[in-house]
ROSE-4610 file (N, C-alpha, C; in Angstrom, 1 decimal, always signed):
// ROSE-4610
residu = [M/M/M/T/T/T/A/A/A/P/P/P/A/A/A/Y/Y/Y/G/G/G/L/L/L/W/W/W/I/I/I/L/L/L/V/V/V/I/I/I/V/V/V/N/N/N/S/S/S/A/A/A/I/I/I/F/F/F/I/I/I/L/L/L/F/F/F/A/A/A/F/F/F/S/S/S/F/F/F/F/F/F/K/K/K/P/P/P/Q/Q/Q/T/T/T/E/E/E/R/R/R/D/D/D/W/W/W/R/R/R/S/S/S/F/F/F/G/G/G/A/A/A/F/F/F/S/S/S/A/A/A/F/F/F/L/L/L/V/V/V/A/A/A/L/L/L/F/F/F/T/T/T/E/E/E/M/M/M/Y/Y/Y/G/G/G/Y/Y/Y/P/P/P/L/L/L/T/T/T/I/I/I/Y/Y/Y/F/F/F/L/L/L/S/S/S/G/G/G/W/W/W/L/L/L/Q/Q/Q/S/S/S/R/R/R/Y/Y/Y/P/P/P/E/E/E/V/V/V/D/D/D/W/W/W/L/L/L/T/T/T/H/H/H/D/D/D/A/A/A/G/G/G/H/H/H/I/I/I/L/L/L/E/E/E/M/M/M/L/L/L/F/F/F/G/G/G/S/S/S/K/K/K/A/A/A/N/N/N/P/P/P/H/H/H/F/F/F/G/G/G/P/P/P/F/F/F/H/H/H/V/V/V/L/L/L/S/S/S/M/M/M/V/V/V/F/F/F/I/I/I/G/G/G/G/G/G/G/G/G/F/F/F/W/W/W/L/L/L/L/L/L/A/A/A/V/V/V/A/A/A/W/W/W/R/R/R/V/V/V/L/L/L/Y/Y/Y/A/A/A/A/A/A/Q/Q/Q/K/K/K/T/T/T/N/N/N/R/R/R/L/L/L/A/A/A/V/V/V/S/S/S/G/G/G/P/P/P/Y/Y/Y/A/A/A/W/W/W/I/I/I/R/R/R/H/H/H/P/P/P/Q/Q/Q/Y/Y/Y/V/V/V/A/A/A/F/F/F/I/I/I/L/L/L/I/I/I/M/M/M/F/F/F/G/G/G/F/F/F/L/L/L/L/L/L/Q/Q/Q/W/W/W/P/P/P/T/T/T/I/I/I/L/L/L/T/T/T/L/L/L/L/L/L/M/M/M/F/F/F/P/P/P/V/V/V/L/L/L/V/V/V/Y/Y/Y/M/M/M/Y/Y/Y/V/V/V/C/C/C/L/L/L/A/A/A/K/K/K/R/R/R/E/E/E/E/E/E/E/E/E/A/A/A/G/G/G/K/K/K/D/D/D/V/V/V/G/G/G/G/G/G/A/A/A/Y/Y/Y/T/T/T/R/R/R/Y/Y/Y/A/A/A/A/A/A/V/V/V/T/T/T/P/P/P/A/A/A/F/F/F/V/V/V/P/P/P/R/R/R/L/L/L/T/T/T/Q/Q/Q/L/L/L/L/L/L/A/A/A/G/G/G/L/L/L/R/R/R/Q/Q/Q]
num = [1/1/1/2/2/2/3/3/3/4/4/4/5/5/5/6/6/6/7/7/7/8/8/8/9/9/9/10/10/10/11/11/11/12/12/12/13/13/13/14/14/14/15/15/15/16/16/16/17/17/17/18/18/18/19/19/19/20/20/20/21/21/21/22/22/22/23/23/23/24/24/24/25/25/25/26/26/26/27/27/27/28/28/28/29/29/29/30/30/30/31/31/31/32/32/32/33/33/33/34/34/34/35/35/35/36/36/36/37/37/37/38/38/38/39/39/39/40/40/40/41/41/41/42/42/42/43/43/43/44/44/44/45/45/45/46/46/46/47/47/47/48/48/48/49/49/49/50/50/50/51/51/51/52/52/52/53/53/53/54/54/54/55/55/55/56/56/56/57/57/57/58/58/58/59/59/59/60/60/60/61/61/61/62/62/62/63/63/63/64/64/64/65/65/65/66/66/66/67/67/67/68/68/68/69/69/69/70/70/70/71/71/71/72/72/72/73/73/73/74/74/74/75/75/75/76/76/76/77/77/77/78/78/78/79/79/79/80/80/80/81/81/81/82/82/82/83/83/83/84/84/84/85/85/85/86/86/86/87/87/87/88/88/88/89/89/89/90/90/90/91/91/91/92/92/92/93/93/93/94/94/94/95/95/95/96/96/96/97/97/97/98/98/98/99/99/99/100/100/100/101/101/101/102/102/102/103/103/103/104/104/104/105/105/105/106/106/106/107/107/107/108/108/108/109/109/109/110/110/110/111/111/111/112/112/112/113/113/113/114/114/114/115/115/115/116/116/116/117/117/117/118/118/118/119/119/119/120/120/120/121/121/121/122/122/122/123/123/123/124/124/124/125/125/125/126/126/126/127/127/127/128/128/128/129/129/129/130/130/130/131/131/131/132/132/132/133/133/133/134/134/134/135/135/135/136/136/136/137/137/137/138/138/138/139/139/139/140/140/140/141/141/141/142/142/142/143/143/143/144/144/144/145/145/145/146/146/146/147/147/147/148/148/148/149/149/149/150/150/150/151/151/151/152/152/152/153/153/153/154/154/154/155/155/155/156/156/156/157/157/157/158/158/158/159/159/159/160/160/160/161/161/161/162/162/162/163/163/163/164/164/164/165/165/165/166/166/166/167/167/167/168/168/168/169/169/169/170/170/170/171/171/171/172/172/172/173/173/173/174/174/174/175/175/175/176/176/176/177/177/177/178/178/178/179/179/179/180/180/180/181/181/181/182/182/182/183/183/183/184/184/184/185/185/185/186/186/186/187/187/187/188/188/188/189/189/189/190/190/190/191/191/191/192/192/192/193/193/193/194/194/194/195/195/195/196/196/196/197/197/197/198/198/198/199/199/199/200/200/200/201/201/201/202/202/202/203/203/203/204/204/204/205/205/205/206/206/206/207/207/207/208/208/208/209/209/209/210/210/210/211/211/211/212/212/212/213/213/213/214/214/214/215/215/215]
x = [+20.6/+21.1/+21.3/+22.5/+22.9/+22.2/+21.6/+20.9/+22.0/+21.7/+22.7/+22.9/+24.2/+24.6/+24.3/+24.3/+24.1/+23.1/+22.9/+21.9/+20.5/+20.4/+19.1/+18.5/+18.1/+17.8/+16.5/+15.6/+14.4/+14.8/+15.8/+16.3/+17.0/+17.6/+18.2/+17.1/+16.1/+15.0/+14.3/+13.9/+13.2/+14.0/+15.2/+16.1/+16.3/+16.6/+16.8/+15.5/+14.4/+13.1/+12.8/+13.0/+12.7/+13.6/+14.9/+15.7/+15.5/+15.3/+15.1/+13.8/+12.7/+11.4/+11.5/+12.2/+12.3/+13.0/+14.1/+14.8/+13.9/+13.1/+12.3/+11.2/+10.7/+9.6/+10.1/+11.4/+11.9/+12.5/+13.1/+13.8/+12.8/+11.8/+10.8/+11.4/+12.2/+12.8/+11.8/+12.1/+11.2/+11.8/+13.0/+13.7/+14.6/+15.1/+16.0/+17.2/+17.8/+18.9/+18.6/+17.4/+16.9/+16.9/+16.3/+16.2/+17.6/+18.5/+19.8/+20.6/+20.5/+21.1/+20.5/+19.2/+18.5/+18.7/+18.8/+19.1/+20.5/+21.5/+22.8/+22.8/+22.1/+22.0/+21.4/+20.3/+19.6/+20.5/+21.3/+22.2/+23.3/+23.7/+24.7/+24.0/+22.8/+22.1/+21.9/+21.5/+21.3/+22.6/+23.7/+25.0/+25.4/+25.1/+25.5/+24.7/+23.4/+22.6/+22.8/+23.2/+23.5/+24.6/+25.7/+26.8/+26.5/+25.6/+25.3/+24.5/+23.6/+22.7/+22.7/+23.2/+23.1/+24.4/+25.3/+26.6/+27.8/+28.5/+29.6/+30.9/+30.8/+31.9/+33.2/+33.1/+34.3/+35.0/+34.2/+34.8/+35.4/+34.8/+35.4/+36.6/+36.6/+37.7/+39.0/+38.7/+39.8/+40.0/+39.3/+39.4/+40.8/+41.6/+43.0/+43.7/+43.7/+44.5/+43.9/+42.5/+41.9/+42.1/+42.0/+42.2/+43.6/+44.6/+46.0/+46.4/+45.8/+46.1/+45.2/+44.0/+43.1/+42.5/+43.3/+42.8/+41.8/+41.7/+40.7/+39.3/+39.1/+37.8/+37.2/+36.0/+35.2/+34.6/+35.3/+34.9/+33.6/+33.1/+31.8/+30.6/+30.8/+29.6/+29.2/+27.9/+27.4/+28.1/+28.4/+29.1/+30.4/+31.1/+32.4/+32.3/+31.1/+30.9/+31.1/+31.1/+31.5/+33.0/+33.6/+35.0/+35.9/+35.5/+36.2/+36.3/+35.1/+35.1/+36.1/+36.1/+37.0/+38.4/+38.7/+40.1/+40.7/+39.9/+40.4/+40.2/+39.9/+39.8/+38.8/+37.6/+36.6/+36.0/+35.9/+35.5/+34.0/+33.4/+31.9/+31.1/+29.8/+29.0/+29.1/+29.5/+29.7/+28.6/+27.4/+26.3/+26.3/+27.2/+27.3/+28.8/+29.5/+30.9/+31.0/+32.2/+32.3/+32.0/+32.4/+32.2/+30.7/+30.0/+28.6/+27.8/+28.2/+27.5/+27.7/+29.0/+29.3/+28.5/+28.4/+27.7/+26.3/+25.6/+24.2/+24.1/+25.1/+25.0/+25.0/+25.9/+26.0/+24.7/+24.2/+23.0/+21.8/+21.6/+20.5/+20.6/+21.8/+22.0/+21.7/+22.1/+21.8/+20.3/+19.6/+18.1/+17.4/+17.9/+17.4/+17.6/+18.8/+19.1/+18.3/+18.1/+17.3/+15.9/+15.3/+13.9/+13.7/+14.6/+14.5/+14.7/+15.7/+16.0/+14.8/+14.2/+13.1/+11.9/+11.6/+10.5/+10.8/+12.0/+12.4/+12.3/+12.8/+12.8/+11.4/+10.5/+9.1/+8.4/+8.6/+7.9/+8.4/+9.7/+10.2/+9.6/+9.5/+9.0/+7.6/+6.8/+5.4/+5.1/+6.1/+5.9/+6.9/+7.5/+8.4/+9.6/+10.1/+11.2/+12.5/+13.6/+14.9/+14.9/+15.3/+15.4/+16.7/+16.6/+17.8/+17.7/+16.7/+16.6/+16.9/+16.9/+17.1/+18.5/+18.7/+20.0/+20.5/+19.6/+20.1/+20.8/+20.7/+21.4/+22.8/+23.1/+24.5/+25.2/+24.5/+25.1/+24.1/+24.6/+23.7/+23.1/+23.7/+23.2/+23.0/+22.2/+22.0/+21.5/+20.7/+20.2/+21.3/+22.2/+23.3/+24.2/+24.5/+25.3/+24.6/+23.3/+22.6/+22.9/+22.8/+23.1/+24.5/+25.4/+26.8/+27.0/+26.4/+26.5/+25.9/+24.8/+24.2/+25.1/+25.6/+26.5/+27.7/+28.3/+29.5/+29.2/+28.0/+27.6/+27.6/+27.0/+26.9/+28.3/+29.2/+30.6/+31.3/+31.0/+31.6/+31.0/+29.8/+29.1/+29.4/+29.5/+29.7/+30.4/+31.7/+32.5/+32.6/+32.5/+32.7/+33.5/+34.1/+35.0/+34.1/+32.9/+32.1/+31.7/+31.2/+30.7/+31.8/+33.0/+34.2/+34.6/+34.4/+34.7/+33.6/+32.4/+31.3/+31.2/+31.7/+31.5/+32.2/+33.5/+34.1/+33.5/+33.0/+32.4/+31.1/+30.3/+29.0/+29.2/+30.2/+30.5/+30.9/+31.7/+32.1/+30.8/+30.0/+28.7/+27.8/+27.7/+26.9/+27.5/+28.8/+29.4/+29.2/+29.3/+29.0/+27.6/+26.6/+25.2/+24.9/+25.5/+25.3/+25.8/+27.0/+27.5/+26.6/+26.1/+25.2/+23.9/+23.4/+22.2/+22.4/+23.5/+23.8/+24.0/+24.6/+24.7/+23.3/+22.5/+21.1/+20.2/+20.5/+19.6/+20.0/+21.0/+21.5/+20.4/+20.0/+18.9/+19.4/+18.5/+18.9/+19.1/+18.3/+18.4/+19.6/+20.2/+21.4/+21.2/+20.0/+19.7/+20.5/+20.6/+21.3/+22.8/+23.3/+24.7/+25.1/+24.3/+24.5/+24.5/+23.5/+23.4/+24.6/+25.0/+26.2/+27.5/+27.5/+28.8/+29.0/+27.9/+28.1/+27.8/+27.3/+26.9/+27.8/+28.5/+29.3/+28.5/+29.1/+28.3/+28.0/+29.0/+28.9/+29.3/+30.3/+30.8/+30.5/+29.6/+29.2/+30.3/+30.3/+31.2/+30.7/+31.7/+31.3/+30.5/+30.8/+30.0/+28.6/+28.4/+27.0/+26.2/+26.9/+26.3/+25.9/+26.7/+26.4/+25.3/+25.3/+24.2/+22.9/+22.9/+21.7/+21.1/+22.0/+21.6/+21.0/+21.4/+20.9/+19.5/+19.1/+17.8/+16.7]
y = [-98.0/-99.3/-100.1/-100.7/-101.5/-102.8/-103.2/-104.5/-105.6/-106.7/-107.8/-108.4/-108.7/-109.3/-110.8/-111.5/-112.9/-113.3/-114.6/-115.0/-114.8/-114.7/-114.4/-115.8/-116.6/-118.0/-118.1/-117.1/-117.1/-117.0/-116.1/-116.0/-117.3/-118.0/-119.3/-120.2/-120.3/-121.2/-120.8/-119.5/-119.0/-119.1/-118.7/-118.8/-120.2/-121.1/-122.5/-123.1/-122.8/-123.3/-122.8/-121.5/-121.0/-121.6/-121.7/-122.3/-123.8/-124.5/-125.9/-126.2/-125.5/-125.7/-125.3/-124.3/-123.8/-124.9/-125.5/-126.5/-127.8/-128.1/-129.2/-129.1/-127.9/-127.7/-128.0/-127.9/-128.3/-129.7/-130.1/-131.4/-132.6/-132.4/-133.4/-134.8/-135.0/-136.4/-137.5/-138.6/-139.7/-141.0/-141.3/-142.5/-142.2/-143.3/-143.2/-142.4/-142.6/-141.8/-140.3/-140.0/-138.6/-138.0/-138.7/-138.1/-138.0/-138.9/-138.8/-137.6/-137.3/-136.2/-134.9/-134.9/-133.7/-133.4/-134.5/-134.3/-133.7/-134.1/-133.6/-132.1/-131.8/-130.4/-129.5/-130.1/-129.3/-129.1/-130.2/-130.0/-128.9/-128.8/-127.8/-126.4/-126.2/-124.9/-124.6/-125.6/-125.3/-124.9/-125.6/-125.3/-123.9/-123.5/-122.2/-121.1/-121.2/-120.2/-120.1/-121.2/-121.2/-120.3/-120.3/-119.4/-118.0/-117.9/-116.6/-115.7/-116.4/-115.6/-116.0/-117.3/-117.8/-117.6/-118.5/-118.5/-118.5/-117.4/-117.3/-118.1/-119.4/-120.3/-120.0/-119.8/-119.6/-118.3/-117.2/-115.9/-116.1/-116.7/-116.9/-117.8/-118.8/-119.7/-119.0/-118.1/-117.5/-116.0/-115.7/-114.3/-113.7/-114.5/-114.1/-113.7/-114.6/-114.4/-113.3/-113.2/-112.2/-110.8/-110.7/-109.4/-108.9/-109.8/-109.4/-109.0/-109.6/-109.3/-108.1/-108.0/-107.0/-106.2/-105.5/-104.8/-103.7/-103.2/-102.2/-102.7/-104.0/-104.7/-105.1/-104.7/-105.2/-106.6/-107.6/-109.0/-109.5/-108.8/-109.2/-108.6/-107.8/-107.2/-108.3/-108.1/-109.1/-109.0/-107.7/-107.6/-108.3/-108.4/-109.1/-110.5/-111.1/-112.5/-112.8/-111.7/-111.9/-111.9/-112.9/-113.0/-112.6/-113.2/-112.9/-111.5/-110.8/-109.3/-108.6/-109.0/-108.4/-108.7/-109.9/-110.3/-109.6/-109.4/-108.7/-107.2/-106.7/-105.3/-104.5/-105.1/-104.5/-103.3/-102.1/-101.0/-100.8/-101.5/-101.3/-102.1/-101.8/-102.7/-104.1/-105.0/-106.4/-107.1/-106.6/-107.2/-106.8/-105.8/-105.4/-105.6/-106.3/-106.6/-107.7/-107.9/-108.8/-110.3/-110.7/-112.1/-112.3/-111.4/-111.5/-111.5/-110.7/-110.6/-111.9/-112.4/-113.7/-114.8/-114.8/-115.8/-115.9/-114.8/-114.7/-115.3/-115.1/-115.7/-117.3/-117.8/-119.3/-119.8/-119.1/-119.6/-119.5/-118.3/-118.2/-119.2/-119.4/-120.3/-121.7/-122.1/-123.4/-123.7/-122.7/-122.9/-123.0/-122.1/-122.2/-123.6/-124.1/-125.4/-126.5/-126.4/-127.4/-127.4/-126.2/-126.1/-126.6/-126.2/-126.6/-128.1/-128.6/-130.1/-130.9/-130.4/-131.2/-131.2/-130.1/-130.2/-131.1/-131.2/-132.1/-133.6/-133.8/-135.2/-135.6/-134.7/-135.1/-135.4/-134.6/-134.9/-136.2/-136.5/-137.8/-139.0/-138.8/-139.9/-140.2/-139.2/-139.4/-140.2/-140.1/-140.8/-142.0/-142.3/-143.4/-143.4/-142.1/-141.9/-141.5/-141.5/-141.1/-139.6/-138.9/-137.4/-137.1/-136.5/-136.1/-134.7/-134.0/-132.6/-131.6/-130.3/-129.2/-129.4/-129.3/-129.5/-130.9/-131.8/-133.2/-133.4/-132.5/-132.5/-132.1/-131.4/-130.9/-131.8/-132.3/-133.1/-134.1/-135.2/-136.3/-136.2/-135.3/-135.1/-133.7/-133.0/-131.5/-131.2/-132.1/-131.8/-131.8/-132.8/-132.8/-131.6/-131.2/-130.1/-128.8/-128.7/-127.6/-127.4/-128.5/-128.5/-128.0/-128.5/-128.1/-126.6/-126.1/-124.7/-123.8/-124.2/-123.4/-123.4/-124.6/-124.7/-123.8/-123.9/-123.1/-121.6/-121.2/-119.8/-119.4/-120.2/-119.8/-119.7/-120.6/-120.6/-119.3/-118.8/-117.5/-116.4/-116.5/-115.4/-115.4/-116.6/-116.7/-117.9/-118.0/-119.2/-119.4/-120.7/-121.1/-122.4/-122.6/-123.8/-125.1/-125.2/-126.4/-126.6/-125.5/-125.7/-126.0/-125.4/-125.7/-127.2/-127.7/-129.2/-130.0/-129.6/-130.4/-130.4/-129.3/-129.2/-130.3/-130.5/-131.6/-133.0/-133.2/-134.5/-134.6/-133.6/-133.6/-133.8/-133.1/-133.3/-134.7/-135.3/-136.7/-137.6/-137.3/-138.1/-138.0/-136.8/-136.7/-137.5/-137.4/-138.2/-139.7/-140.2/-141.6/-141.9/-141.1/-141.3/-141.4/-140.5/-140.5/-141.8/-142.2/-143.5/-144.7/-144.7/-145.8/-145.7/-144.6/-144.4/-144.9/-144.6/-145.0/-146.5/-147.1/-148.6/-149.2/-148.7/-149.2/-149.0/-147.9/-147.5/-148.0/-148.8/-149.3/-150.1/-149.8/-150.5/-151.6/-152.5/-153.6/-153.1/-152.2/-151.7/-150.9/-150.3/-149.6/-148.1/-147.6/-146.2/-145.3/-145.7/-144.9/-144.9/-146.1/-146.2/-145.3/-145.2/-144.4/-142.9/-142.6/-141.2/-140.8/-141.7/-141.4/-141.3/-142.0/-141.9/-140.5/-139.8/-138.4/-137.3/-137.6/-136.5/-136.6/-135.6/-135.6/-135.8/-136.2/-136.5/-135.2/-134.3/-133.1/-131.8/-131.8/-130.6/-130.6/-129.7/-129.7/-129.3/-129.9/-129.4/-128.0/-127.2/-125.8/-125.7/-126.6/-126.6/-127.0/-128.0/-128.5/-127.4/-126.7/-125.7/-124.5/-124.1/-122.9/-123.3/-124.5/-124.9/-125.0/-125.5/-125.5/-124.2/-123.2/-121.9/-121.1/-121.5/-120.8/-121.3/-122.4/-123.0/-122.2]
z = [-7.4/-7.1/-8.4/-8.5/-9.7/-9.7/-10.8/-10.9/-10.8/-10.2/-10.1/-11.5/-11.7/-13.0/-13.1/-11.9/-11.9/-10.8/-10.6/-9.7/-10.2/-11.5/-12.1/-12.6/-11.7/-12.1/-12.9/-12.7/-13.6/-15.1/-15.3/-16.7/-17.2/-16.3/-16.7/-17.2/-16.4/-16.7/-18.0/-18.1/-19.2/-20.5/-20.5/-21.7/-22.2/-21.2/-21.5/-22.1/-21.5/-22.0/-23.4/-23.7/-25.0/-26.1/-25.9/-26.9/-27.1/-26.0/-26.0/-26.7/-26.4/-27.0/-28.5/-28.8/-30.2/-31.0/-30.5/-31.2/-31.3/-30.2/-30.2/-31.3/-31.5/-32.5/-33.9/-34.1/-35.5/-35.6/-34.5/-34.5/-34.3/-33.4/-33.1/-32.9/-31.8/-31.6/-31.5/-32.1/-32.1/-31.6/-32.1/-31.8/-30.5/-30.0/-28.8/-29.1/-30.4/-30.8/-30.9/-31.4/-31.5/-30.1/-29.1/-27.8/-27.1/-27.4/-26.9/-27.4/-28.7/-29.3/-28.8/-28.8/-28.3/-26.8/-26.0/-24.6/-24.4/-25.2/-25.0/-25.4/-26.5/-26.9/-25.8/-25.2/-24.1/-22.9/-22.6/-21.5/-21.7/-22.9/-23.3/-23.1/-23.5/-23.3/-21.9/-21.1/-19.6/-19.0/-19.3/-18.7/-19.2/-20.4/-20.9/-20.2/-20.1/-19.5/-18.0/-17.4/-15.9/-15.7/-16.5/-16.3/-16.8/-17.8/-18.4/-17.4/-16.7/-15.8/-14.4/-14.1/-12.8/-12.0/-12.3/-11.5/-12.5/-12.6/-13.6/-13.1/-13.2/-12.7/-13.4/-14.7/-15.5/-15.1/-14.9/-14.5/-13.1/-12.2/-10.9/-10.9/-11.7/-11.8/-12.4/-13.4/-14.1/-13.6/-12.5/-12.0/-11.7/-11.1/-10.8/-12.0/-13.0/-14.2/-15.0/-15.1/-15.9/-15.3/-14.0/-13.3/-13.4/-13.4/-13.5/-14.9/-15.9/-17.3/-17.8/-17.3/-17.8/-16.6/-15.9/-14.7/-14.9/-16.2/-16.5/-16.6/-16.7/-16.9/-15.6/-15.3/-14.2/-14.5/-14.1/-14.6/-13.9/-13.0/-12.4/-13.0/-14.0/-14.7/-15.8/-16.2/-17.1/-18.5/-18.9/-20.2/-20.3/-19.2/-19.1/-19.4/-19.3/-19.7/-21.1/-22.0/-23.4/-23.4/-23.0/-22.7/-24.0/-25.1/-26.3/-26.7/-26.5/-26.8/-25.9/-24.6/-23.6/-23.9/-24.2/-24.4/-25.7/-26.7/-27.9/-27.9/-26.7/-26.5/-27.3/-27.6/-28.3/-27.4/-28.0/-27.2/-27.4/-28.3/-28.5/-27.5/-27.4/-26.6/-27.0/-26.1/-26.5/-27.3/-27.1/-27.9/-29.3/-29.7/-31.1/-31.5/-30.7/-31.1/-32.2/-32.8/-33.9/-33.5/-32.3/-32.0/-31.7/-31.1/-30.8/-32.1/-33.0/-34.3/-35.1/-35.1/-35.8/-35.1/-33.8/-33.1/-33.5/-33.7/-34.1/-35.5/-36.4/-37.7/-37.6/-36.8/-36.6/-35.9/-34.9/-34.2/-35.1/-35.8/-36.7/-37.9/-38.4/-39.5/-39.1/-37.8/-37.3/-37.2/-36.6/-36.4/-37.8/-38.7/-40.1/-40.7/-40.6/-41.2/-40.5/-39.2/-38.4/-39.0/-39.2/-39.6/-41.0/-41.9/-43.3/-43.5/-42.7/-42.8/-42.3/-41.2/-40.7/-41.7/-42.4/-43.4/-44.5/-45.0/-46.0/-45.5/-44.3/-43.8/-43.5/-43.0/-42.7/-44.0/-45.0/-46.3/-46.9/-46.7/-47.3/-46.5/-45.2/-44.3/-44.6/-44.9/-45.2/-46.5/-47.4/-48.7/-48.8/-47.6/-47.5/-48.6/-48.7/-49.6/-48.9/-49.5/-49.0/-49.1/-48.0/-48.1/-48.8/-50.0/-50.7/-51.3/-50.9/-51.5/-50.4/-50.7/-49.7/-49.1/-47.8/-47.2/-47.4/-47.5/-47.7/-49.1/-50.0/-51.2/-51.0/-49.9/-49.6/-48.7/-47.6/-46.6/-46.1/-45.6/-45.2/-43.8/-43.0/-41.6/-41.3/-41.9/-41.7/-40.3/-39.7/-38.3/-37.3/-37.4/-36.5/-36.7/-38.0/-38.3/-37.7/-37.8/-37.2/-35.7/-35.0/-33.5/-33.3/-34.1/-33.9/-34.2/-35.2/-35.6/-34.4/-33.9/-32.8/-31.6/-31.2/-30.0/-30.3/-31.5/-31.8/-31.7/-32.2/-32.1/-30.6/-29.8/-28.4/-27.7/-28.2/-27.6/-28.0/-29.2/-29.6/-28.8/-28.5/-27.8/-26.3/-25.7/-24.2/-23.9/-24.1/-23.8/-22.3/-22.0/-20.6/-20.6/-19.4/-19.3/-19.6/-19.0/-19.1/-20.5/-21.2/-22.5/-23.5/-23.2/-24.1/-23.9/-22.8/-22.6/-23.2/-23.1/-23.6/-25.2/-25.8/-27.2/-28.0/-27.8/-28.6/-28.3/-27.1/-26.7/-27.5/-27.5/-28.2/-29.7/-30.3/-31.7/-32.0/-31.2/-31.3/-31.2/-30.3/-30.1/-31.3/-31.9/-33.1/-34.3/-34.4/-35.5/-35.3/-34.1/-33.8/-34.0/-33.6/-33.9/-35.3/-36.1/-37.5/-38.2/-37.8/-38.3/-38.0/-36.8/-36.4/-37.2/-37.4/-38.2/-39.6/-40.2/-41.5/-41.6/-40.6/-40.6/-40.5/-39.7/-39.5/-40.7/-41.4/-42.5/-43.9/-44.0/-45.3/-45.9/-47.1/-47.8/-48.7/-49.0/-49.9/-51.3/-51.8/-53.1/-53.4/-52.4/-52.6/-52.9/-52.7/-52.9/-52.0/-50.7/-49.8/-50.0/-50.4/-50.7/-51.9/-52.9/-54.0/-53.6/-52.8/-52.3/-51.4/-50.5/-49.7/-50.5/-51.6/-52.4/-53.0/-53.2/-53.9/-52.9/-51.7/-50.7/-49.5/-49.1/-47.9/-46.6/-45.6/-44.3/-43.6/-43.4/-42.6/-43.2/-44.1/-44.7/-46.2/-46.6/-48.0/-48.9/-50.1/-51.2/-51.7/-51.9/-52.3/-53.5/-54.5/-55.8/-55.5/-54.7/-54.4/-53.6/-52.7/-51.9/-52.7/-53.6/-54.5/-55.4/-55.9/-56.9/-56.1/-54.9/-54.1/-53.8/-53.5/-53.1/-54.3/-55.5/-56.7/-57.1/-56.5/-56.9/-56.2]
């Protein structure tokens, strides 16, 4: 008897909890803005795992078009949820396909950035200093960038209509939150203003990134 591909709600709960708690252990939200950004990220993960293991809304919604264009694919199997691997005709196990491998790079890199950025920020807060080392030497908002990288990685691995709609909204929200934080955090002495003048907000300069990786 073939195991069901979907309706595995225990896996939805377990996977959502694991990734949310893992992110929480590094991000440690404290302010209202922190909780808002973390809540949006958590909602993205719940929506993702609901379709990955619970109810494949995207597959059902696009089933007519997918079946007519790719009749050789059984779209109700779990592997078919890796839509990009299927659409580009990957013959390998989708878990080892190029999009899945690339997704793991983004997800792993995002969690790494989240962890490293938190350690730098925590150390700076303990001594009442501005966080300007580590990832903060490359970009001003590494934690928000980390969330974006993780979400983008999951989109490569398992794209769904809902998460595709949520992603640009969440990116816009993170940009707005970052701008509000910068306005609220402007200091009288001008240290942050000088830091912001030479450090990009979200996309690092290649020279700064390479210099930081050599250290």
